[in-house]
ZAZA-606756 format. One line per 4 residues: number of its first residue (from 1); for each residue x, y, z of C-alpha. Coordinates in Angstrom, 1 decimal. Layout:
NUM = X Y Z  ...;
END
This chain:
1 = 0.0 0.0 0.0  2.7 2.5 0.9  4.6 1.8 -2.3  1.6 2.5 -4.4;
5 = 0.3 5.7 -3.0  2.2 8.8 -2.3  -0.7 10.3 -0.3  -3.2 8.1 1.5;
9 = -5.8 9.3 4.0  -8.8 7.6 5.6  -11.5 9.4 7.6  -9.6 12.6 8.3;
13 = -11.5 15.0 10.5  -10.7 18.4 11.8  -12.7 20.9 13.9  -12.0 24.6 14.7;
17 = -14.5 25.4 17.4  -18.0 25.0 16.0  -16.6 24.7 12.4  -16.3 21.1 11.1;
21 = -13.7 21.7 8.4  -13.1 18.1 7.5  -15.7 15.3 7.9  -14.0 12.1 7.0;
25 = -11.8 12.9 4.1  -10.5 9.9 2.1  -7.7 10.4 -0.5  -5.6 8.0 -2.5;
29 = -3.0 9.7 -4.7  -0.8 7.3 -6.7  2.9 8.0 -6.9  4.1 10.2 -9.8;
33 = 0.7 11.7 -10.5  -0.8 15.2 -10.2  -4.0 15.3 -8.1  -6.1 18.4 -8.1;
37 = -8.2 19.2 -5.0  -11.1 21.4 -6.0  -14.0 22.8 -4.0  -15.8 26.0 -3.0;
41 = -14.4 28.4 -0.4  -14.6 26.7 3.0  -14.8 23.2 1.6  -11.7 22.1 3.5;
45 = -9.0 22.1 0.8  -6.4 24.2 2.7  -7.2 22.4 6.0  -6.5 19.1 4.2;
49 = -3.1 20.3 3.0  -2.2 21.6 6.5  -2.9 18.2 8.0  -1.0 16.3 5.3;
53 = 2.0 18.5 5.6  2.1 18.1 9.4  1.3 21.8 10.1  -1.8 20.6 12.1;
57 = -2.9 17.3 13.5  -6.2 15.7 12.7  -8.9 15.1 15.3  -9.6 11.7 13.8;
61 = -8.5 9.5 11.0  -5.1 8.6 9.6  -2.9 9.8 6.8  0.3 8.5 5.2;
65 = 2.5 10.7 3.1  5.4 9.1 1.2  4.7 6.0 3.3  4.9 7.7 6.7;
69 = 2.3 8.6 9.3  1.8 12.4 9.4  1.4 12.3 13.2  3.7 9.6 14.5;
73 = 6.4 10.3 11.8  5.9 14.0 11.3  9.7 14.8 11.2  10.3 12.1 8.5;
77 = 7.3 13.4 6.4  8.7 17.0 6.5  12.0 15.8 5.1  10.3 14.1 2.2;
81 = 7.9 16.8 1.0  7.9 20.3 -0.4  5.3 22.9 0.3  4.3 26.1 -1.6;
85 = 1.5 28.0 0.1  -0.9 30.5 -1.2  1.5 33.4 -0.6  5.3 33.6 -1.3;
89 = 7.4 32.9 1.8  10.6 34.4 0.5  12.4 37.3 2.3  12.0 40.5 0.2;
93 = 15.2 42.0 1.7  17.4 39.1 0.5  18.3 38.5 -3.1  17.0 35.5 -5.0;
97 = 20.3 33.8 -4.6  20.5 34.6 -0.9  17.0 33.3 -0.3  17.8 29.9 -1.9;
101 = 21.1 29.5 -0.1  19.4 30.3 3.2  16.7 27.7 2.6  19.3 25.2 1.4;
105 = 21.3 25.6 4.6  18.2 25.3 6.8  17.2 22.1 5.0  20.8 20.8 5.2;
109 = 21.0 20.4 1.4  24.5 19.2 0.3  26.4 21.9 -1.6  23.8 24.6 -0.9;
113 = 25.4 27.2 -3.2  25.5 24.8 -6.1  22.0 23.6 -5.6  20.6 27.1 -5.2;
117 = 22.2 28.2 -8.4  20.8 25.1 -10.2  17.3 26.1 -9.1  17.7 29.7 -10.1;
121 = 18.7 28.5 -13.6  15.9 26.0 -13.8  13.2 28.6 -13.0  14.5 31.3 -15.2;
125 = 15.7 33.5 -12.4  19.5 33.5 -13.0  19.6 37.0 -14.5  17.7 38.4 -11.5;
129 = 19.5 36.3 -8.9  21.3 39.2 -7.3  18.3 41.6 -7.0  16.3 41.9 -3.8;
133 = 13.3 39.6 -4.0  11.0 42.6 -3.2  11.8 43.9 -6.7  10.5 40.7 -8.3;
137 = 7.2 40.6 -10.0  4.4 38.4 -8.5  5.2 35.6 -11.0  8.9 35.7 -10.2;
141 = 8.3 35.6 -6.5  6.1 32.5 -6.9  8.8 30.8 -9.1  11.4 31.6 -6.4;
145 = 9.0 30.2 -3.8  8.6 27.0 -5.8  12.3 26.8 -6.3  12.8 26.9 -2.6;
149 = 10.3 24.1 -2.1  12.2 21.9 -4.5  15.7 22.3 -3.1  15.4 18.9 -1.3;
153 = 14.0 17.1 -4.4  10.7 16.2 -2.6  8.9 12.9 -3.2  5.6 14.8 -2.7;
157 = 5.0 18.5 -3.5  2.0 20.3 -2.1  0.9 23.4 -4.0  -1.8 25.4 -2.2;
161 = -3.3 27.7 -4.8  0.1 28.4 -6.3  -1.0 30.8 -9.1  -3.4 33.0 -7.1;
165 = -3.2 36.6 -8.3  -0.8 35.8 -11.2  -1.2 37.1 -14.7  -1.8 34.5 -17.5;
169 = 1.9 34.6 -18.6  3.2 33.9 -15.1  0.5 31.3 -14.5  1.7 29.4 -17.7;
173 = 5.2 29.5 -16.3  4.2 27.8 -13.1  2.2 25.2 -15.1  5.2 24.4 -17.2;
177 = 7.3 23.8 -14.0  4.6 21.5 -12.5  4.5 19.5 -15.7  8.2 19.0 -15.7;
181 = 8.2 17.9 -12.1  5.4 15.4 -12.7  7.3 14.0 -15.8  10.3 13.5 -13.5;
185 = 8.3 11.4 -11.1  7.4 13.9 -8.4  3.9 13.5 -7.0  2.0 16.8 -6.9;
189 = -1.1 17.5 -4.8  -2.6 20.8 -6.1  -5.3 22.9 -4.5  -6.7 25.5 -6.8;
193 = -9.8 27.7 -7.5  -8.8 27.9 -11.2  -10.6 25.0 -12.7  -8.7 25.4 -16.0;
197 = -5.5 24.9 -13.9  -6.8 21.5 -12.7  -8.0 20.6 -16.2  -4.5 21.4 -17.6;
201 = -2.4 19.7 -15.0  -4.3 17.0 -13.0  -4.3 13.3 -13.7  -7.2 13.0 -11.2;
205 = -9.5 15.6 -9.7  -11.1 15.3 -6.2  -14.0 17.6 -5.6  -14.2 18.4 -1.9;
209 = -17.5 19.6 -0.6  -18.5 19.9 3.0  -15.2 18.4 4.2  -15.6 15.2 2.2;
213 = -14.4 13.9 -1.2  -17.8 14.3 -2.9  -16.6 13.3 -6.4  -13.4 12.1 -8.0;
217 = -12.1 11.0 -11.4  -10.1 12.2 -14.4  -11.2 15.6 -15.8  -12.6 13.7 -18.8;
221 = -14.5 11.3 -16.6  -16.0 14.0 -14.5  -17.1 15.9 -17.6  -18.7 12.7 -19.0;
225 = -20.8 12.4 -15.8  -22.8 15.5 -16.6  -23.2 15.0 -20.4  -22.8 17.7 -23.0;
229 = -23.2 21.5 -22.9  -25.6 23.3 -25.2  -25.0 27.0 -26.0  -27.0 29.1 -28.4;
233 = -26.1 32.6 -29.5  -28.9 35.0 -30.4  -28.8 38.2 -32.5  -27.3 41.2 -30.7;
237 = -30.6 43.1 -31.0  -32.7 40.2 -29.6  -35.2 41.3 -27.0  -35.1 40.0 -23.5;
241 = -38.2 37.9 -24.1  -36.4 36.1 -26.9  -33.5 35.3 -24.6  -36.0 33.9 -22.1;
245 = -37.8 32.0 -24.8  -34.5 30.3 -25.7  -34.1 29.4 -22.0  -37.5 27.8 -21.9;
249 = -36.6 25.6 -24.9  -33.3 24.5 -23.4  -35.0 23.8 -20.1  -37.4 21.5 -21.8;
253 = -34.7 19.8 -23.9  -32.1 19.3 -21.3  -33.9 19.2 -17.9  -31.2 21.5 -16.5;
257 = -31.5 25.1 -15.4  -30.2 27.3 -18.3  -27.5 29.9 -17.8  -28.3 33.3 -19.5;
261 = -25.8 35.9 -20.5  -27.7 39.1 -21.4  -24.6 40.9 -22.5  -23.4 38.2 -24.9;
265 = -27.0 37.2 -25.8  -26.4 33.6 -25.1  -28.3 30.8 -23.3  -26.6 27.6 -22.2;
269 = -27.4 24.4 -20.3  -26.0 21.0 -19.4  -27.6 18.3 -21.6  -28.1 15.2 -19.5;
273 = -29.7 13.4 -22.4  -26.8 11.8 -24.4  -29.2 11.3 -27.4  -29.8 15.0 -27.8;
277 = -28.5 16.3 -31.1  -27.7 19.7 -32.5  -30.3 19.5 -35.3  -33.0 18.8 -32.9;
281 = -32.0 21.8 -30.7  -32.1 24.1 -33.7  -35.5 22.7 -34.9  -37.1 23.3 -31.4;
285 = -35.7 26.8 -31.2  -37.0 27.6 -34.7  -40.4 26.2 -33.8  -40.5 28.5 -30.8;
289 = -39.7 31.5 -33.0  -36.2 32.0 -31.5  -33.7 33.3 -34.0  -30.2 31.7 -33.7;
293 = -26.9 33.1 -34.9  -24.9 30.1 -33.7  -25.5 26.9 -31.7  -23.0 24.3 -30.3;
297 = -23.2 21.0 -28.5  -19.8 20.3 -26.8  -18.1 18.7 -23.9  -18.5 20.8 -20.7;
301 = -15.7 22.8 -19.2  -14.4 21.8 -15.7  -16.0 25.0 -14.5  -19.4 23.8 -15.7;
305 = -18.8 20.3 -14.1  -17.9 22.0 -10.8  -21.0 24.2 -10.7  -23.2 21.2 -11.7;
309 = -21.8 18.7 -9.2  -21.6 21.2 -6.3  -25.2 22.2 -6.9  -26.2 18.5 -6.8;
313 = -24.5 18.0 -3.5  -25.9 21.2 -1.9;
END
């Protein structure tokens, strides 16, 4: 069991006063994979990471990380993992090079100067290595933070919302680094509110809701659970009643509550009926007197999966 899973938890529970943050969380993350933890605010994602990284202890349940118990063998777990939190932990008064050398010495990394310089090069920070970290952009600080987490070549890397607040270019840089790590065999447990991020990176997604693992599967499997997504585009000058008429048709065809966008003049809905076809959708809209500029029937995005599954659970 311990050789198969990099992270394995059973029945994890955690309370903070009257707040029951985790209510029996079960996880099983195979070695060398990327697992995305998704969920609404307050679902328990960050609490789960804090328990698995030994920053807090569970009130009940057990967890093994890299084959070691997070409570009884906490010191061993800490030696085998890397952690990057929601906010950069680097010292702004130190240069990038000084930050990594300091972390390397604290972690007792052999040849700390050499290892620090290797990580600066790997994360594209060599040219800025001798500048104070406070002068770095948000994306550069996050890359420096990630570099510090990897000084010890962790078996398991925990990334808690690593791209929060970053621009798309910086986010893509972090995504590239995560893909490289996974390709090299590092297990990555990623919490994120960017569903596109999980769709891009995760081998498996676990949707946490109410402190439990409510749904799990590959992004493709989760999308398949809720069928296809129908979207129709109406003329820009279409009246509000036309938009609502389109919503009525989609409601009847799909059995799901339509989503209206008055600015874009679109109506969309998840189609649970796998036999529903685009020609039938267009015919029904035409019969209802709804003019259509464009119509599509496609796989849902992970955002649409998330909204649908969370609404089912609530």
